[in-house]
matplotlib code that plots the C-alpha trace (Angstrom):
import matplotlib.pyplot as plt

x = [147.2, 143.8, 141.2, 136.9, 135.9, 132.1, 131.6, 133.1, 129.7, 127.6, 126.9, 125.0, 122.0, 121.8, 121.3, 117.3, 118.5, 120.0, 116.9, 114.7, 116.8, 116.5, 112.7, 111.9, 114.5, 112.7, 109.3, 109.6, 112.5, 111.9, 115.0, 114.8, 111.2, 109.8, 106.6, 105.6, 105.5, 103.6, 100.8, 100.5, 102.9, 101.6, 103.8, 103.0, 101.0, 103.0, 100.3, 100.4, 104.6, 104.7, 101.6, 103.6, 107.4, 105.8, 104.1, 107.5, 110.1, 108.7, 107.4, 111.3, 112.9, 111.2, 111.1, 114.9, 114.5, 112.4, 115.3, 118.0, 116.7, 114.4, 116.3, 116.2, 112.3, 109.8, 107.3, 109.9, 110.3, 106.2, 107.2, 110.0, 107.6, 104.6, 106.7, 109.7, 106.9, 106.2, 109.7, 108.9, 106.0, 107.8, 111.0, 108.7, 106.3, 109.3, 109.7, 105.6, 106.2, 109.6, 111.6, 108.8, 107.8, 111.5, 112.8, 109.6, 107.3, 103.6, 101.6, 104.5, 103.7, 100.6, 99.2, 97.3, 99.9, 103.1, 101.5, 100.7, 104.5, 105.1, 103.6, 104.5, 108.0, 109.7, 111.4, 112.9, 116.7, 117.6, 120.8, 119.5, 119.2, 116.2, 115.5, 112.9, 111.4, 107.8, 109.6, 109.4, 112.7, 113.3, 113.5, 117.2, 115.6, 113.9, 117.4, 118.9, 116.4, 116.2, 119.5, 119.3, 115.8, 117.0, 120.5, 118.5, 115.8, 118.8, 120.2, 117.1, 116.1, 119.4, 119.4, 115.4, 117.0, 119.8, 117.8, 116.2, 112.0, 109.2, 107.1, 104.3, 106.5, 107.6, 103.7, 103.3, 105.7, 104.3, 100.4, 101.4, 103.5, 100.2, 98.6, 100.8, 100.7, 97.2, 98.1, 99.3, 95.9, 94.1, 95.9, 94.6, 90.7, 90.8, 92.3, 90.5, 92.9, 92.6, 94.3, 96.9, 98.1, 101.4, 103.6, 101.4, 101.1, 104.7, 105.2, 103.2, 105.0, 108.4, 106.9, 105.5, 108.4, 111.2, 109.2, 109.1, 113.1, 112.7, 110.1, 112.4, 115.8, 114.1, 112.6, 115.8, 117.4, 114.9, 115.7, 119.5, 120.2, 121.3, 124.8, 124.8, 128.2, 128.1, 130.1, 132.5, 132.5, 130.2, 128.2, 124.8, 122.5, 118.8, 116.4]
y = [108.4, 107.7, 106.9, 107.2, 103.5, 103.4, 100.0, 102.4, 103.7, 100.8, 99.8, 96.0, 98.0, 99.3, 95.4, 96.3, 98.4, 96.1, 93.9, 96.7, 97.4, 93.7, 93.2, 96.6, 95.5, 92.3, 93.0, 95.8, 94.2, 90.1, 89.4, 85.9, 85.4, 84.3, 86.9, 86.8, 82.3, 82.8, 84.7, 82.1, 83.1, 86.9, 89.5, 91.7, 95.8, 98.3, 99.4, 95.9, 96.0, 99.3, 99.0, 95.6, 97.5, 99.8, 98.2, 95.6, 98.3, 101.6, 98.9, 98.4, 101.5, 103.7, 100.9, 101.1, 105.2, 105.0, 102.6, 105.0, 108.2, 107.0, 108.8, 111.5, 112.4, 110.6, 109.8, 107.7, 106.0, 105.1, 103.8, 101.8, 99.8, 99.9, 98.7, 96.1, 93.2, 94.2, 93.8, 90.1, 89.4, 90.0, 87.0, 84.7, 84.5, 83.5, 80.6, 79.7, 79.7, 78.6, 76.9, 75.1, 73.4, 72.9, 70.6, 69.3, 69.1, 70.1, 70.2, 72.8, 75.2, 76.4, 73.4, 74.7, 77.3, 75.3, 72.7, 76.0, 76.9, 73.6, 73.5, 77.0, 77.7, 73.9, 75.3, 78.0, 78.0, 76.9, 76.1, 74.5, 70.9, 68.7, 67.2, 64.7, 64.6, 66.0, 69.1, 72.2, 73.5, 77.6, 79.4, 81.6, 84.7, 83.6, 81.3, 85.1, 87.3, 84.5, 85.3, 88.9, 89.1, 87.3, 89.5, 92.7, 91.6, 90.7, 93.7, 95.7, 94.3, 94.7, 98.0, 99.0, 97.7, 100.3, 103.1, 103.8, 103.5, 104.2, 101.3, 102.9, 102.6, 98.9, 98.0, 99.0, 96.9, 94.4, 95.0, 94.6, 92.0, 90.3, 92.3, 91.2, 87.7, 87.6, 88.2, 84.3, 83.1, 85.1, 81.9, 79.1, 80.7, 80.8, 77.4, 74.3, 72.4, 75.0, 72.1, 71.2, 74.5, 74.2, 77.1, 79.8, 78.7, 78.1, 82.0, 83.4, 81.4, 83.1, 86.7, 87.3, 85.5, 87.6, 90.5, 89.6, 89.5, 92.9, 93.8, 92.1, 93.8, 97.2, 96.7, 96.3, 99.5, 101.1, 100.2, 100.6, 104.0, 107.3, 108.6, 112.4, 114.3, 118.2, 120.9, 120.0, 116.2, 114.7, 112.0, 111.4, 108.6, 108.9, 106.6]
z = [97.2, 99.0, 96.8, 97.3, 97.2, 96.8, 99.3, 102.6, 102.7, 102.1, 105.5, 106.9, 107.6, 103.7, 102.8, 103.0, 99.7, 97.9, 98.5, 97.3, 94.5, 93.6, 94.1, 91.8, 88.8, 89.2, 88.7, 86.2, 83.8, 84.5, 83.7, 84.6, 83.1, 86.6, 86.8, 83.0, 83.8, 86.5, 84.9, 82.7, 80.2, 79.8, 80.2, 83.1, 82.9, 82.9, 85.7, 87.4, 87.5, 89.0, 92.0, 93.1, 92.8, 95.0, 97.3, 98.0, 97.2, 98.8, 101.3, 102.0, 101.4, 103.5, 106.5, 105.7, 106.0, 109.0, 110.8, 109.9, 110.8, 113.4, 116.6, 115.1, 114.9, 116.7, 113.6, 112.1, 114.5, 114.4, 110.2, 111.7, 114.0, 111.1, 108.5, 110.0, 110.7, 107.2, 106.1, 107.9, 106.4, 103.0, 104.2, 106.0, 103.2, 100.6, 103.0, 102.5, 99.1, 98.0, 100.9, 103.1, 100.3, 99.0, 101.6, 102.8, 100.1, 99.1, 102.7, 104.4, 101.4, 100.4, 98.8, 95.8, 94.9, 95.2, 92.4, 89.9, 90.6, 90.1, 86.6, 85.7, 86.8, 85.4, 82.3, 84.5, 85.0, 88.6, 90.5, 93.2, 93.3, 93.8, 97.0, 96.1, 92.3, 93.4, 95.6, 94.0, 93.4, 93.8, 90.9, 90.3, 91.1, 94.8, 94.9, 95.0, 97.2, 100.4, 101.6, 101.2, 102.4, 105.8, 106.3, 105.7, 108.3, 110.2, 110.3, 110.7, 113.5, 115.2, 114.3, 115.7, 119.2, 118.5, 119.0, 122.0, 120.9, 123.2, 125.5, 123.2, 120.0, 120.5, 121.1, 118.0, 116.5, 118.0, 117.5, 113.4, 113.8, 114.5, 111.9, 109.0, 110.3, 110.0, 106.2, 106.4, 107.7, 104.6, 103.0, 105.2, 106.0, 101.8, 101.0, 100.2, 102.4, 105.1, 107.7, 106.0, 105.0, 108.0, 105.5, 106.6, 110.6, 110.2, 108.6, 111.1, 113.6, 112.5, 112.1, 115.4, 116.6, 115.1, 116.3, 119.8, 119.3, 118.6, 121.3, 124.1, 123.3, 122.4, 125.8, 127.8, 126.0, 127.7, 130.2, 130.2, 131.6, 129.7, 130.3, 129.8, 130.3, 131.9, 131.4, 134.2, 132.2, 135.3, 134.1, 135.2, 134.7, 133.6, 134.5]

ax = plt.figure().add_subplot(projection="3d")
ax.plot(x, y, z, "-o")
ax.set_aspect("equal")
plt.show()
C-alpha cells in the first residue's frame, strides 16, 4: 500500500521558501526575543514587523517563484535576474553582522553595530562557544538562519543557471549584483571608522563574486546548442 509523503515534493530549490517562512516567523512572532532586544527591549510595532517581513520574506518568495518558473515566462526570468542578487545580499549581509565578527573580531564587521549587538543580545540563548572572550557570539536565531540561507543561495544559483537565460537577463543580474553590493557600501560611508569596516568590503566581494559564478554558468548554458527532435526522431542542434 502506497502512502503519501509530503517530503517527496520538497526539493533542494525549495529551501528558499523554508528560509522565507523562517524569516516571517522570526520577525512577526520573535520567539527568541532577538528583535525586541535589538530594539532596546521595546517590542516592535505591527507595522514594522509586517514591513520587514514583506521585504525579507516577500523578496525571497518572489525570487524562489521566479526561479522555478523562469522558463515559462520571459518576465519571470527578468524578476529572477533582479532578485537573485537580493538573495545574495540577504545571505552575505549575515556574515557582516554575525559571522565575520564571531570568527575574526569586531573589525571584521560593522564596528559600532557589533558593539551594540554584544551589549543588547548578551542575555539571549546561544549554542555556539565563544572563540575569544571579546568576540560576538551569534544568537540562536541567526545560528539557525545561516546554514539555511547559504544552502538556499547555492540551490538558487544552480536553478538560475539551469534555465536558458538571455544575455540581457544575465547582464541585468550582474548589474543588480553591483546595486545590492552597494548597500554594504552604505555602511562604510556612514561609519565613523570607514577604513575599518572590512566585513562590508568582504560582503560586497562575496555578493558580486557569487553572482559572477552564476553569470559564467548562465553564459555557458546560453552557448550550449539546443537539440530539437523532429517527427522522424531526427535530432537537429540549433546554435
